[in-house]
C-alpha positions in Angstrom: 36.4 -26.1 53.8 35.4 -26.0 57.4 32.9 -28.8 58.1 35.3 -31.3 59.6 38.8 -31.6 61.0 41.8 -33.1 59.3 45.3 -32.1 58.3 48.3 -33.2 56.2 51.6 -32.3 57.8 54.4 -31.3 55.5 58.0 -30.9 56.6 60.6 -28.5 55.4 63.4 -29.8 53.2 66.6 -28.6 51.8 66.5 -26.5 48.7 66.8 -28.7 45.6 66.1 -31.9 47.6 63.4 -34.2 46.2 59.9 -33.6 47.5 57.8 -30.5 48.1 54.6 -29.3 46.6 54.8 -29.3 42.8 51.5 -27.4 42.2 48.7 -26.0 44.3 45.5 -24.3 43.2 42.2 -23.1 44.5 39.4 -21.2 42.8 35.8 -20.3 43.1 34.3 -21.0 39.7 30.6 -20.5 40.4 30.4 -16.7 39.7 26.9 -15.5 40.2 25.6 -19.1 40.4 23.3 -20.1 43.3 24.9 -22.4 45.8 24.4 -26.1 45.3 24.2 -26.6 49.0 23.2 -24.4 51.9 23.3 -25.0 55.7 20.8 -22.7 57.3 20.3 -22.2 61.0 22.3 -23.2 64.0 26.0 -24.3 63.9 27.5 -27.7 64.7 29.3 -26.4 67.8 26.5 -27.5 70.1 25.2 -31.1 70.7 22.2 -32.0 68.5 19.8 -32.0 71.5 20.7 -28.3 72.1 20.4 -27.5 68.4 16.9 -28.9 68.3 15.9 -26.7 71.1 16.9 -23.6 69.1 14.2 -21.5 67.5 15.8 -22.2 64.1 17.5 -25.6 64.0 19.9 -26.6 61.2 18.4 -27.0 57.8 20.4 -28.5 55.0 19.3 -27.6 51.5 20.8 -29.3 48.5 20.0 -28.5 44.9 20.5 -32.0 43.6 19.9 -31.2 40.0 22.3 -28.3 39.8 24.9 -30.2 41.9 24.7 -33.1 39.5 25.0 -30.8 36.5 27.7 -28.4 37.7 29.9 -30.5 40.0 31.5 -32.3 37.1 32.4 -28.9 35.5 34.1 -27.9 38.7 36.0 -31.2 38.9 37.1 -30.9 35.2 38.3 -27.4 35.7 40.2 -28.4 38.9 42.0 -31.3 37.1 42.9 -29.1 34.2 44.3 -26.4 36.4 46.3 -28.6 38.7 47.8 -30.8 36.0 48.6 -27.7 33.9 50.3 -25.9 36.8 52.4 -29.0 37.7 53.3 -29.7 34.0 52.4 -33.3 34.4 49.9 -35.6 32.6 47.1 -37.5 34.4 49.0 -40.7 33.7 51.9 -39.4 35.8 49.8 -39.3 38.9 50.2 -42.3 41.2 47.2 -41.7 43.4 44.4 -39.2 43.1 42.8 -38.6 46.6 39.2 -37.5 46.4 36.8 -37.0 49.3 33.6 -38.8 49.5 33.3 -40.0 45.9 34.4 -42.8 43.7 35.9 -43.0 40.2 32.9 -44.9 38.7 30.3 -42.4 40.0 32.4 -39.4 39.0 33.2 -40.7 35.5 29.5 -41.2 34.9 28.7 -37.7 36.2 31.4 -36.2 34.0 30.1 -38.0 30.9 26.5 -37.1 31.7 27.4 -33.4 32.1 29.4 -33.4 28.8 32.5 -32.2 30.7 35.9 -32.6 29.1 37.3 -35.8 30.5 40.8 -36.0 28.9 42.5 -35.8 32.3 39.9 -37.8 34.2 40.3 -40.8 31.8 43.9 -41.1 32.8 43.1 -41.1 36.6 40.1 -43.4 37.1 42.1 -46.5 38.0 44.2 -44.5 40.5 41.5 -42.7 42.5 41.6 -43.5 46.2 38.7 -42.8 48.5 37.4 -44.4 51.7 33.8 -43.2 52.0 32.5 -46.7 52.6 34.9 -47.2 55.5 34.6 -43.9 57.4 31.4 -42.3 56.2 30.9 -38.6 55.2 33.7 -36.8 57.1 33.6 -33.4 55.5 36.9 -31.6 55.4 38.7 -34.5 57.0 37.9 -36.7 54.0 41.0 -35.9 52.0 43.5 -36.5 54.9 41.7 -39.6 55.9 41.7 -41.0 52.4 45.4 -40.1 52.0 46.1 -42.0 55.2 44.1 -45.0 53.9 46.0 -45.0 50.7 49.3 -45.0 52.6 48.3 -47.7 55.1 46.8 -49.9 52.4 50.0 -49.8 50.2 48.6 -47.7 47.4 51.4 -45.1 47.8 55.1 -45.7 47.2 57.9 -43.2 47.8 58.3 -41.0 44.7 54.8 -41.4 43.5 53.0 -38.2 42.6 49.9 -37.7 44.7 47.0 -35.4 43.7 44.8 -34.1 46.6 41.6 -32.6 45.3 38.5 -31.4 47.1 35.4 -29.5 45.9 32.7 -27.6 47.7 29.2 -27.1 46.2 28.1 -24.4 48.5 30.3 -21.8 46.7 31.4 -24.0 43.7 35.0 -23.9 44.7 37.9 -26.4 44.6 41.3 -26.7 46.2 44.1 -29.2 45.5 47.8 -29.9 45.2 50.2 -32.3 43.6 53.2 -33.5 45.6 55.5 -36.5 45.6 55.0 -39.0 48.3 58.1 -39.4 50.5 56.9 -41.6 53.4 58.1 -45.2 53.5 55.5 -47.9 53.3 53.7 -48.8 56.6 
């Protein structure tokens, strides 16, 4: 979503061969809702000392209450959409890669918001994230967590992987489900 750098490289395969993206989805679900987060002012292209010299330095505004209330709704919708498009159950997912969050925190938030958790309940023990290891890395969070899952032995060839990211500035999500094909490290 533009606030970091990271990539997952896919390679072409023969038609009918195992592998490939099973499902992918993205949506903006906020409608006319105010953003949960806004970054106002300068950009991050310049060093901080230059940004502070600007007449209008960066200002980050977060609506913590609305983010806490509506983020679980976005997550629940994303899970429902991705699993439905793939035609798989949450229990079929070997690893769910989320940026900058953890299963315990998100489970609590989903429950507090009264969001439907039928899919989440099947994923909580397979959520992989590495926020404590790398810090808040923005858009690079999903590829970094995926790499962490692979290098730490959490992914085996053939396991279904769900990559899922949300953005509170526009209440959007993007994700995909694919089988893992790389050999263990």
